[in-house]
C-alpha positions, -999 to +999 in steps of 0.1 A: +262-518-201+233-499-184+239-474-157+220-497-133+245-525-140+274-501-137+262-488-103+256-523-091+291-533-101+307-504-083+285-508-052+295-545-050+331-538-057+332-513-028+313-538-006+339-565-015+367-542-004+349-535+029+345-573+033+383-577+029+390-552+057+364-567+081+376-603+074+413-595+078+411-571+108+431-584+137+412-586+171+436-560+185+424-534+160+387-544+159+379-528+192+411-510+202+405-489+233+430-463+221+409-456+190+385-428+193+362-445+167+365-482+168+370-502+136+337-521+140+318-488+145+331-474+112+323-506+094+287-506+109+282-469+101+292-474+065+268-504+061+240-487+079+240-457+056+246-478+025+215-498+035+195-466+043+203-448+011+194-478-011+158-474-001+133-455-022+126-430+006+136-424+042+101-437+051+107-470+034+137-479+055+135-508+079+166-513+100+185-545+098+174-571+124+207-568+143+205-530+145+212-514+178+199-479+184+224-451+179+253-474+169+252-458+134+265-424+146+302-417+146+299-384+164+274-362+182+238-363+172+231-328+158+193-328+162+196-338+199+218-309+211+249-327+199+247-354+226+270-383+221+253-416+209+248-444+234+267-476+226+274-507+245+289-540+234+307-540+201+294-558+170+313-589+162+330-596+129+303-621+122+276-595+129+292-571+105+297-597+078+260-607+081+249-571+077+273-568+047+255-597+031+222-580+037+235-549+020+248-569-009+213-583-015+198-548-011+222-535-038+211-562-062+174-555-055+174-517-054+196-510-084+177-532-108+154-504-120+149-469-108+142-434-122+176-417-122+159-383-125+136-388-095+144-371-062+166-388-037+138-396-014+157-382+016+147-347+027+183-338+038+198-348+005+184-326-023+197-345-053+185-370-079+183-407-073+212-413-096+234-388-077+223-403-044+236-437-056+269-421-065+270-403-032+263-436-014+291-454-032+315-425-023+305-427+014+309-465+015+343-463-002+355-434+020+350-454+051+364-485+035+395-466+026+398-453+062+397-488+075+422-500+048+445-472+059+442-482+095+451-518+087+479-508+063+496-485+089+493-509+118+499-543+102+515-558+072+480-566+058+477-554+022+442-555+006+433-559-030+417-531-050+385-544-066+380-528-100+344-540-105+320-567-097+304-590-123+270-587-105 
């Protein structure tokens, strides 16, 4: 197995786990007013940055057609005097699942062939392209685990661990 196939498999496995959380999240948890950071916002944040870091460089990124400005931020925007991001209506489950499908396609396209020793392509991430992919998978899985924990502590929902994808 090549490292490209291994990365693709692990990206797709992490994405499948996020899909489980989104698909099974009850409406009461999706946009719970008591949550500082809404379930849907965490899911969108994870997908936005997965999509971004799959690109060759920061300049090659084109936002998803359903993107809403500033919805990707979970906290203050540091380069804008730490002001809070503006958000309005929540994304629906269908919106997030559609974006998840876009990210799945991007994973398949962007991990086919790349130079693992090349720079990340992102000025704020001084690492190789290979390390960027590992970093990206870790970020996706960290937020997926956060959402799985939220479902696990508030409901009887138990989600499956996905070992790998056959992609």
